[in-house]
DOMI-75029 format. One record per residue (C-alpha): x, y, z; residue in one letter. Coordinates in steps of 0.25 Angstrom, whole numbers, m for minus. Layout:
<rs>
[[X, Y, Z], 'A'];
...
</rs>
This chain:
<rs>
[[470, 371, 445], 'M'];
[[458, 378, 436], 'R'];
[[445, 380, 439], 'F'];
[[440, 372, 427], 'A'];
[[449, 359, 431], 'L'];
[[445, 360, 445], 'K'];
[[430, 359, 440], 'I'];
[[434, 347, 431], 'C'];
[[442, 339, 441], 'I'];
[[432, 341, 451], 'C'];
[[420, 336, 442], 'T'];
[[427, 325, 437], 'V'];
[[432, 320, 450], 'L'];
[[418, 320, 456], 'I'];
[[412, 314, 442], 'V'];
[[424, 302, 444], 'A'];
[[421, 300, 459], 'L'];
[[405, 300, 457], 'L'];
[[407, 289, 445], 'F'];
[[417, 282, 453], 'G'];
[[408, 281, 465], 'V'];
[[395, 278, 457], 'L'];
[[401, 268, 447], 'G'];
[[406, 260, 459], 'Q'];
[[393, 260, 466], 'I'];
[[385, 256, 453], 'L'];
[[396, 244, 451], 'I'];
[[395, 239, 466], 'A'];
[[379, 240, 466], 'R'];
[[379, 233, 451], 'S'];
[[389, 222, 457], 'F'];
[[381, 220, 471], 'R'];
[[369, 220, 461], 'T'];
[[375, 208, 453], 'A'];
[[380, 201, 466], 'L'];
[[365, 201, 472], 'R'];
[[360, 193, 459], 'F'];
[[371, 184, 460], 'R'];
[[369, 182, 475], 'V'];
[[353, 180, 473], 'Q'];
[[358, 169, 463], 'A'];
[[367, 163, 472], 'A'];
[[355, 164, 483], 'V'];
[[346, 156, 474], 'A'];
[[355, 145, 470], 'D'];
[[361, 144, 486], 'Y'];
[[345, 143, 488], 'S'];
[[343, 132, 478], 'A'];
[[356, 124, 480], 'L'];
[[353, 124, 497], 'A'];
[[339, 118, 493], 'S'];
[[345, 107, 486], 'A'];
[[355, 105, 496], 'M'];
[[346, 104, 506], 'E'];
[[337, 93, 499], 'A'];
[[350, 85, 496], 'E'];
[[354, 86, 510], 'L'];
[[341, 83, 516], 'Y'];
[[341, 71, 506], 'G'];
[[355, 66, 511], 'I'];
[[350, 68, 526], 'S'];
[[339, 58, 525], 'L'];
[[349, 47, 520], 'Y'];
[[362, 51, 527], 'Y'];
[[365, 55, 542], 'N'];
[[377, 63, 538], 'T'];
[[381, 69, 525], 'A'];
[[396, 67, 520], 'S'];
[[404, 77, 512], 'P'];
[[403, 70, 501], 'A'];
[[386, 70, 502], 'M'];
[[387, 85, 504], 'Y'];
[[396, 87, 491], 'E'];
[[385, 78, 483], 'E'];
[[374, 86, 489], 'I'];
[[380, 99, 486], 'L'];
[[383, 95, 472], 'G'];
[[370, 89, 469], 'R'];
[[363, 102, 476], 'A'];
[[372, 110, 466], 'G'];
[[370, 102, 454], 'S'];
[[354, 102, 456], 'N'];
[[353, 117, 458], 'Q'];
[[363, 120, 446], 'G'];
[[373, 127, 455], 'V'];
[[387, 126, 448], 'E'];
[[393, 135, 459], 'S'];
[[403, 130, 470], 'P'];
[[396, 126, 483], 'C'];
[[399, 121, 496], 'A'];
[[392, 115, 509], 'L'];
[[396, 120, 523], 'Y'];
[[390, 114, 537], 'D'];
[[384, 122, 548], 'T'];
[[398, 125, 553], 'D'];
[[402, 130, 538], 'F'];
[[411, 119, 536], 'R'];
[[412, 114, 522], 'L'];
[[405, 101, 519], 'L'];
[[407, 101, 504], 'T'];
[[410, 110, 492], 'A'];
[[408, 110, 476], 'S'];
[[422, 118, 476], 'S'];
[[434, 118, 484], 'E'];
[[433, 133, 486], 'D'];
[[424, 133, 497], 'F'];
[[431, 135, 510], 'P'];
[[430, 124, 522], 'E'];
[[423, 135, 530], 'T'];
[[412, 143, 526], 'L'];
[[416, 157, 530], 'D'];
[[403, 164, 527], 'F'];
[[401, 172, 541], 'S'];
[[388, 178, 535], 'E'];
[[381, 164, 535], 'L'];
[[380, 165, 551], 'R'];
[[370, 175, 549], 'V'];
[[365, 173, 535], 'R'];
[[360, 162, 527], 'R'];
[[366, 166, 515], 'F'];
[[377, 174, 512], 'A'];
[[388, 178, 500], 'Y'];
[[401, 184, 496], 'R'];
[[412, 187, 485], 'L'];
[[424, 179, 486], 'I'];
[[436, 178, 477], 'R'];
[[439, 163, 472], 'A'];
[[454, 158, 471], 'N'];
[[452, 158, 456], 'D'];
[[449, 173, 456], 'G'];
[[433, 172, 454], 'R'];
[[423, 180, 463], 'T'];
[[413, 170, 469], 'L'];
[[400, 173, 475], 'L'];
[[401, 164, 488], 'D'];
[[387, 160, 494], 'T'];
[[384, 154, 507], 'A'];
[[370, 149, 514], 'G'];
[[365, 141, 525], 'C'];
[[357, 128, 521], 'V'];
[[348, 122, 532], 'S'];
[[347, 106, 530], 'I'];
[[340, 98, 540], 'S'];
[[343, 109, 550], 'G'];
[[358, 108, 547], 'Q'];
[[364, 121, 542], 'N'];
[[373, 120, 529], 'Y'];
[[380, 132, 521], 'F'];
[[380, 131, 506], 'L'];
[[391, 140, 499], 'S'];
[[390, 143, 485], 'V'];
[[400, 151, 476], 'R'];
[[396, 158, 463], 'Y'];
[[405, 164, 454], 'D'];
[[404, 179, 454], 'A'];
[[415, 182, 445], 'T'];
[[406, 189, 435], 'D'];
[[401, 199, 445], 'L'];
[[415, 204, 448], 'M'];
[[419, 204, 433], 'R'];
[[407, 212, 431], 'L'];
[[410, 222, 443], 'R'];
[[424, 223, 436], 'G'];
[[419, 226, 423], 'E'];
[[409, 237, 429], 'Q'];
[[421, 244, 436], 'I'];
[[429, 243, 424], 'E'];
[[417, 249, 416], 'S'];
[[414, 259, 427], 'L'];
[[430, 264, 427], 'T'];
[[431, 266, 412], 'L'];
[[418, 273, 413], 'L'];
[[424, 281, 426], 'H'];
[[437, 285, 417], 'V'];
[[427, 290, 405], 'I'];
[[418, 298, 413], 'T'];
[[430, 305, 420], 'V'];
[[437, 308, 407], 'A'];
[[424, 313, 401], 'V'];
[[420, 321, 413], 'S'];
[[434, 326, 413], 'T'];
[[434, 332, 399], 'A'];
[[419, 337, 402], 'A'];
[[422, 344, 414], 'M'];
[[434, 350, 407], 'L'];
[[427, 355, 398], 'L'];
[[415, 361, 406], 'V'];
[[425, 366, 417], 'S'];
[[432, 374, 405], 'Y'];
[[419, 380, 400], 'L'];
[[413, 383, 414], 'T'];
[[426, 390, 418], 'T'];
[[427, 397, 404], 'K'];
[[421, 410, 409], 'P'];
[[430, 410, 422], 'L'];
[[441, 410, 412], 'R'];
[[436, 421, 404], 'R'];
[[432, 429, 416], 'L'];
[[448, 426, 421], 'Q'];
[[452, 432, 408], 'R'];
[[444, 444, 411], 'F'];
[[449, 446, 425], 'T'];
[[463, 447, 418], 'A'];
[[458, 457, 408], 'I'];
[[451, 466, 420], 'I'];
[[464, 463, 428], 'G'];
[[471, 470, 417], 'G'];
[[462, 483, 418], 'G'];
[[452, 480, 407], 'N'];
[[440, 482, 416], 'Y'];
[[430, 484, 404], 'S'];
[[430, 470, 401], 'R'];
[[418, 460, 404], 'R'];
[[418, 446, 406], 'A'];
[[408, 439, 397], 'R'];
[[397, 431, 404], 'V'];
[[395, 417, 397], 'T'];
[[387, 409, 409], 'T'];
[[376, 411, 418], 'L'];
[[382, 403, 430], 'D'];
[[390, 408, 441], 'E'];
[[403, 410, 431], 'I'];
[[393, 420, 424], 'G'];
[[389, 427, 437], 'D'];
[[404, 428, 440], 'L'];
[[407, 434, 427], 'T'];
[[396, 444, 428], 'V'];
[[401, 447, 442], 'A'];
[[415, 449, 437], 'F'];
[[410, 458, 427], 'N'];
[[402, 467, 437], 'D'];
[[415, 467, 445], 'M'];
[[424, 471, 433], 'T'];
[[414, 482, 430], 'G'];
[[414, 487, 445], 'A'];
[[429, 488, 444], 'I'];
[[429, 494, 431], 'E'];
[[421, 505, 438], 'Q'];
[[429, 506, 450], 'K'];
[[442, 507, 441], 'V'];
[[435, 518, 433], 'E'];
[[430, 524, 445], 'A'];
[[445, 524, 451], 'L'];
[[451, 529, 438], 'E'];
[[441, 541, 437], 'L'];
[[445, 544, 452], 'N'];
[[459, 544, 450], 'A'];
[[457, 552, 438], 'K'];
[[448, 563, 446], 'Q'];
[[459, 562, 457], 'Q'];
[[471, 564, 447], 'K'];
[[462, 576, 440], 'D'];
[[459, 581, 454], 'F'];
[[472, 583, 458], 'V'];
[[477, 588, 445], 'A'];
[[465, 598, 446], 'S'];
[[468, 601, 461], 'F'];
[[482, 605, 457], 'S'];
[[478, 613, 446], 'H'];
[[469, 620, 455], 'E'];
[[478, 623, 465], 'L'];
[[490, 626, 457], 'K'];
[[482, 638, 449], 'T'];
[[478, 646, 460], 'P'];
[[492, 644, 469], 'M'];
[[499, 648, 456], 'T'];
[[491, 661, 456], 'S'];
[[492, 662, 471], 'I'];
[[506, 662, 470], 'I'];
[[508, 670, 459], 'G'];
[[501, 680, 465], 'Y'];
[[507, 680, 478], 'A'];
[[520, 681, 471], 'D'];
[[517, 693, 465], 'M'];
[[510, 701, 477], 'L'];
[[524, 696, 484], 'R'];
[[534, 700, 474], 'S'];
[[527, 711, 466], 'T'];
[[523, 725, 469], 'E'];
[[508, 726, 465], 'L'];
[[499, 738, 465], 'D'];
[[487, 735, 472], 'E'];
[[476, 731, 463], 'E'];
[[488, 721, 457], 'D'];
[[490, 715, 472], 'A'];
[[475, 715, 474], 'F'];
[[473, 707, 462], 'M'];
[[484, 697, 466], 'A'];
[[479, 696, 480], 'A'];
[[464, 694, 475], 'N'];
[[469, 682, 466], 'F'];
[[476, 676, 476], 'I'];
[[464, 676, 486], 'F'];
[[455, 671, 474], 'S'];
[[465, 659, 471], 'E'];
[[466, 658, 487], 'G'];
[[451, 657, 489], 'K'];
[[450, 646, 477], 'R'];
[[461, 637, 483], 'L'];
[[453, 638, 496], 'E'];
[[440, 634, 490], 'A'];
[[446, 622, 482], 'M'];
[[453, 617, 495], 'S'];
[[439, 619, 502], 'L'];
[[433, 612, 492], 'K'];
[[443, 601, 491], 'L'];
[[441, 599, 506], 'M'];
[[427, 598, 505], 'D'];
[[429, 586, 495], 'L'];
[[437, 579, 504], 'V'];
[[427, 580, 516], 'V'];
[[415, 577, 507], 'L'];
[[423, 564, 503], 'D'];
[[426, 559, 518], 'K'];
[[413, 562, 525], 'N'];
[[400, 556, 526], 'D'];
[[389, 565, 528], 'Y'];
[[376, 563, 532], 'K'];
[[363, 569, 525], 'L'];
[[353, 574, 533], 'I'];
[[338, 578, 529], 'R'];
[[332, 591, 527], 'G'];
[[323, 599, 517], 'Y'];
[[330, 603, 504], 'A'];
[[323, 616, 503], 'R'];
[[330, 619, 517], 'R'];
[[344, 613, 512], 'A'];
[[344, 620, 499], 'L'];
[[340, 633, 505], 'G'];
[[353, 634, 512], 'H'];
[[360, 633, 500], 'V'];
[[351, 644, 494], 'V'];
[[355, 653, 506], 'A'];
[[370, 651, 503], 'V'];
[[370, 653, 488], 'V'];
[[360, 664, 486], 'T'];
[[371, 676, 490], 'P'];
[[381, 671, 479], 'M'];
[[368, 669, 469], 'L'];
[[363, 684, 471], 'E'];
[[377, 689, 470], 'K'];
[[379, 681, 457], 'A'];
[[365, 686, 452], 'E'];
[[359, 672, 451], 'L'];
[[346, 666, 455], 'T'];
[[344, 654, 463], 'L'];
[[330, 646, 460], 'N'];
[[326, 636, 471], 'L'];
[[317, 625, 467], 'D'];
[[319, 616, 480], 'I'];
[[308, 605, 483], 'E'];
[[308, 603, 497], 'Q'];
[[312, 588, 502], 'Q'];
[[318, 582, 512], 'I'];
[[333, 578, 507], 'I'];
[[344, 571, 514], 'M'];
[[357, 580, 513], 'Y'];
[[370, 585, 519], 'E'];
[[367, 599, 522], 'K'];
[[382, 606, 521], 'D'];
[[384, 597, 509], 'L'];
[[371, 600, 501], 'L'];
[[373, 615, 504], 'L'];
[[388, 615, 498], 'T'];
[[384, 607, 486], 'L'];
[[370, 615, 482], 'V'];
[[379, 628, 485], 'T'];
[[389, 624, 477], 'N'];
[[380, 620, 465], 'L'];
[[374, 634, 466], 'I'];
[[388, 641, 466], 'D'];
[[392, 634, 454], 'N'];
[[379, 638, 447], 'A'];
[[382, 653, 451], 'R'];
[[396, 652, 446], 'K'];
[[391, 646, 432], 'A'];
[[379, 656, 430], 'S'];
[[380, 670, 426], 'S'];
[[371, 681, 433], 'P'];
[[356, 681, 432], 'G'];
[[355, 666, 430], 'K'];
[[346, 657, 439], 'V'];
[[352, 645, 447], 'I'];
[[341, 635, 452], 'T'];
[[343, 625, 464], 'L'];
[[332, 614, 463], 'T'];
[[328, 603, 473], 'G'];
[[319, 591, 468], 'R'];
[[316, 577, 472], 'R'];
[[319, 568, 461], 'M'];
[[320, 552, 461], 'N'];
[[321, 552, 476], 'G'];
[[331, 561, 478], 'R'];
[[332, 577, 480], 'Y'];
[[337, 583, 468], 'R'];
[[345, 596, 470], 'I'];
[[350, 604, 457], 'S'];
[[356, 617, 454], 'V'];
[[354, 624, 441], 'Q'];
[[360, 635, 434], 'D'];
[[360, 645, 421], 'E'];
[[376, 645, 420], 'G'];
[[387, 641, 410], 'I'];
[[384, 626, 411], 'G'];
[[393, 615, 410], 'I'];
[[399, 608, 398], 'P'];
[[394, 594, 396], 'K'];
[[408, 588, 395], 'E'];
[[411, 594, 411], 'E'];
[[399, 589, 417], 'L'];
[[406, 575, 421], 'S'];
[[417, 583, 427], 'R'];
[[410, 593, 434], 'I'];
[[411, 586, 448], 'T'];
[[426, 583, 447], 'E'];
[[435, 591, 457], 'A'];
[[442, 603, 451], 'F'];
[[433, 602, 439], 'F'];
[[428, 616, 434], 'M'];
[[421, 619, 421], 'V'];
[[425, 634, 420], 'D'];
[[439, 634, 428], 'K'];
[[441, 649, 426], 'S'];
[[428, 652, 431], 'R'];
[[428, 643, 443], 'A'];
[[442, 647, 447], 'R'];
[[436, 662, 445], 'A'];
[[426, 659, 457], 'Q'];
[[436, 651, 465], 'H'];
[[431, 637, 460], 'G'];
[[439, 625, 462], 'A'];
[[431, 614, 454], 'G'];
[[428, 607, 467], 'L'];
[[412, 611, 469], 'G'];
[[406, 601, 461], 'L'];
[[416, 589, 466], 'A'];
[[412, 592, 479], 'I'];
[[397, 595, 476], 'G'];
[[397, 581, 469], 'N'];
[[402, 574, 482], 'R'];
[[391, 581, 490], 'I'];
[[380, 575, 481], 'A'];
[[387, 562, 482], 'E'];
[[386, 563, 497], 'I'];
[[370, 565, 495], 'H'];
[[369, 553, 486], 'G'];
[[370, 561, 472], 'S'];
[[380, 567, 463], 'Q'];
[[379, 581, 455], 'L'];
[[374, 581, 442], 'H'];
[[375, 591, 431], 'F'];
[[367, 595, 419], 'E'];
[[372, 607, 411], 'S'];
[[372, 614, 399], 'E'];
[[381, 625, 394], 'L'];
[[378, 639, 396], 'N'];
[[364, 635, 401], 'K'];
[[367, 631, 415], 'G'];
[[368, 618, 424], 'T'];
[[360, 609, 433], 'L'];
[[366, 601, 444], 'V'];
[[359, 592, 453], 'W'];
[[361, 582, 463], 'F'];
[[352, 575, 473], 'D'];
[[350, 572, 489], 'V'];
[[344, 561, 495], 'P'];
[[328, 563, 501], 'L'];
[[324, 560, 514], 'F'];
[[318, 547, 516], 'V'];
[[308, 544, 528], 'R'];
[[310, 531, 536], 'E'];
[[296, 525, 529], 'K'];
[[303, 528, 516], 'G'];
[[297, 540, 512], 'G'];
[[305, 551, 506], 'A'];
[[301, 567, 508], 'E'];
</rs>
């Protein structure tokens, strides 16, 4: 069953039930009120008639010792005529036996059980001709003797009025249910319209179009649901794009790895076959062996860096605190020999701060960045290592005056196996994995590698590490 139809049916059922119950209550209250007024009028007539009969009976008792049925009939008739009571009435003795009656409809014995504890009682009865009668009875005390006077009033008009009210209520009930049904169908249709629109968008997104967004048209819970749905769609879109990018990177990684592995292996196999099958002079044999050694070293470097990538992805590293100058001083000690050999100058501008870092990984990262700067620089150039507190963290940067990196290559510089100048990288036993490993090390420290470069002017690479925060909240 559709949600809009459920809303409509539930609402109409509630309206119908409430209307029916309240209508019956109102009709019952109206009937009881009319009946109470009729009973009050009957009590007034009864009191007047009882007083008249007391006077008549008292007069007869002065002249006669006993009263005959004819006398009772005459007394009842005269008292009724005097008081203008046209309703049938009857008189009963102390034992509830009939003495006289103006109509044959009265029973021989009065069966009002309430009269045993009350002086006046009434009830509604159905006459033989189908009329509804208000049957009343009360006790009349004359000269110390109790009599019971019963008077019956026509109450058919009360029942007819009640029936008319029930008919009117039924008609009004039907009209109300019909109108409320039509109104609730319209309201529920309009209320659930955003849900149907959201359902259509769900089908669109299920088809792979994650860029579409549902339009928010209400400020209620359905509007909140639409906003949450759009947020979920955006998150799914980002995840899918990330997965697609990751799949593409893995595909490129496998292709690049296969290519990087195939090239040196082909050269190694070719030169090895030459040494095995051809008589070479000493110089050519040395050249072939040297090439095999060089390509073997490049394969070794590539395999070691691949292992580093795997290890960095699988281990959780704990950062320790230490002084920035001491941590970076280890790097300076490692790179100084190779920079001197390349006739390059290393400038240091390191602000002393207590930082949080992983000792071996930080040494590997900064050493790799300086080594890359060395490879891109010509003799006589300057490489600058800087450490500064910035924006609540400690920024470490390496700047060179080398050949620079084209802007279109900067976005891919940290991809595995990517090399800006492949011939120069391979000549220096590069595998295109150093910056990929370096970026992973930066991520372990809560950062990334950032590059700023200009061709033939140099490159600036920077990342940051956390500062040590004391327990009281101060950083040093």
